[in-house]
N, C-alpha and C positions, 0 to 999 in steps of 0.2 A: 899646825899639824900633830893629832894625835891618832896615837895607834892603841886598841886596846885590845890587848893578846893574853891569853889564857898559858897558864905555867902553875904545874903542879908542884915546886919549890921554893916560889918565892910570891909574898904579897906586899905589890910598893910600886911608889910611883917616881920615875928617874926620867929626867931630863935627859935630852940630848942634842948635840952640835948645833942639830937645825932648830932647834925651840920644841920640839917634840915633846910629848910625854907617855909613856907606855905602862900601862897598870897592869902587873899580873897578879890573879886569883885563883887559887889552891880550891876555892870550895866547889862540891860537888854539888848536883840534882839530879842522882840519874831515877829514872822511871823505869821499872821491871816492861819488859816486851818482847815478845819472840824474836829468836835471833841467831843466827850461824855464825860459824868463822868463819874468815879469809884465810885462807892456808898460806896466801902472799905475804901477809903482815900480821895473822895469828890476833884480829881482832874481831869485834863483832858486826854482823851487817843484819840488823833488821830485814825480817822476811816480808817483802810487798810486793805485788805485780809493779807498783808505782817505783821501788827502787833497782828496779831490774835496767829500766831507761837513765835514770838518773844517776846509777852508780858511774863514780871516778869520773862524770862529768864536770868541767873547767867550766864552772859561771862566776861572771863579773856584772855585780849589782852596783847603782850607782843610782842614790835617791839626794832630791832635792830640797834641803830642810831650813829656807830663811831663818826662822829661828826655831826657841823652844815652844810655840803655842801650843804646838800638835804634838808634845812630847809622848802622850797615851798612845798616839798612831802608831807613831815611828816604832814606839818598842814593840806595837801588834807586828808591824811590817819584820821585825828584826827578827822574834820570835819566828815567823813562818820561812824566813831565809834559814835560822838555826836547822829547821826541818828538814830542809833540804840539805843538807849539809849530815843529819842523823839519817838520811834514807841516803847516804855516800857519796854526794856531793862533793865538790871541792868550790866552797863558794868565797869567795871574797868583795865585802858589801866597801864602797867608798861614799861617805855620805859630804853633799856640798855645803856648808852652812857660813853665815857669817857672824854668828854668835857665840862666842867663845865658850867651850864648855868645862866647868869648874873642875876640879878635883874629884871632888865630894861627886859630882854627876857622873864621872866616868867610871868610880867606884861602884857606884849604883849599877851603872849598866852592864859594867864588866859582870858582877856578882850576878844580875838577872841574866845576863845573855852568856852565860857559862857553855863551853861546848868541849865534854868529855870526850877527847881523843883516844884515852885508852880505850874506851868504848866502842868507838864509832869509825869505819874507817875514812868515812869523809873529813873535810876541816871545816873551818871559819873564823876569818876574820875581820875586822871594822876596820877602818882609817876615816877619820873626821878631817876634811878639807877645810881649812877657813879663809875664807874670801873678801874681799872690801863690800862691805854693805852697800856701797854704792852704784853694784851691780844689779841690783834690784832685782826686773824680772829677766833679765840676760842669766841669772841661776840658773835656768833650764836648759842651757845652754854648753855647759860646761862637762856634761859628759860627754859630749861629742869629741871631743878631743883625746879624753879616756880611752872612748872606745877606740876610736882610729892609731891610736898608739899602742894598743893591745890586741889588735886582729888577731893575730899569729898564734895568743896564750890562752886562748880560752875558744868552749865550744858555744856559748851561749851569752849577750849579752841583755840584761834588764833595765830598763831607765823608768822611775816613776817619781811621785812626788812624794810626801813624808805621809800621805793620809789615803792612802792606796796598798789595801793587804793582797798579799800574796801568802799563796801554801805549796804547800809538797803538790795535792792533786790540781791545781792551775797548771803548774810549771810542767808537771810528766805529761797531762793532756797533752799541754802544748806543742811540746816535745813529739808526742805518741800522731798527732794529728801532721805534723809537719812530715815526719816519714811515712804517713798513707799518702800525701799529697808525692811524695815524690815514689812508692811503689806505683800512683795511678797514671803518671805519666814522665816521671823518669826524673834522675836530680838534677840534670841539664837545664829543662823547662821549670822544674821546682824553686828553682833560684828566682823567678819572676812573680813567686805567688809570697802572698804572707798568709798562714793562720789567723783569721780575725777575732778576736777578745771583745766579748760582750761585756761591760763595768758598769757598776750603778751604783748612785749615791742616796745615802736617808741621812735625816736629821737626825741628832741626837738630843736627848731622848726620841725613842722611833715616836713620830706622827702616821706612820701608817703610807707617808710618800715615798715615792722610788724615784728615780729622776736618772733616765739608761742614756747609755753615752754607746755609743760605738767605737771597735777598737781594731 
């Protein structure tokens, strides 16, 4: 198991008793954006309609990533989930993988996925859980136990494979439409419904062909 953490004081790789490796990286990559200050914590809160519904939402994300063949897509996903944290959400990402991450790769990911906890109210952490390669197609089942064990700890659960992009607009819109369903039919009946999401897949380089999937 690997934990990718950000710490403003250290930059090192540490071994722990359970064999996990933790990387701390103090580098900062801050972009200017309109923001206000949360008086409760004294941190910047970016101003956006989407931030309102994401603010302090606890989100657990499980990603199935068998190997590193789609690392580029995985990085794009992680950037999207970091965006949720920058919008004020508390985001925990668990990557279920079967191929070990080298210290160099952890260093790269931790640098690229740096989250400035001094600037933003949200939080963002990534954990990589290594599984036996013999799980093969059953890798996609491991998020279920993770979600069941944390039902009372998070507000939203997201599962996907490592080539499906997510962003602030998609997640915030899902939450907004879910609240709309509740307002229309009541919270009790709304639990019998789920807002649908349409996703599409295209070849890269893009050849003009789109493949649509219901969700």
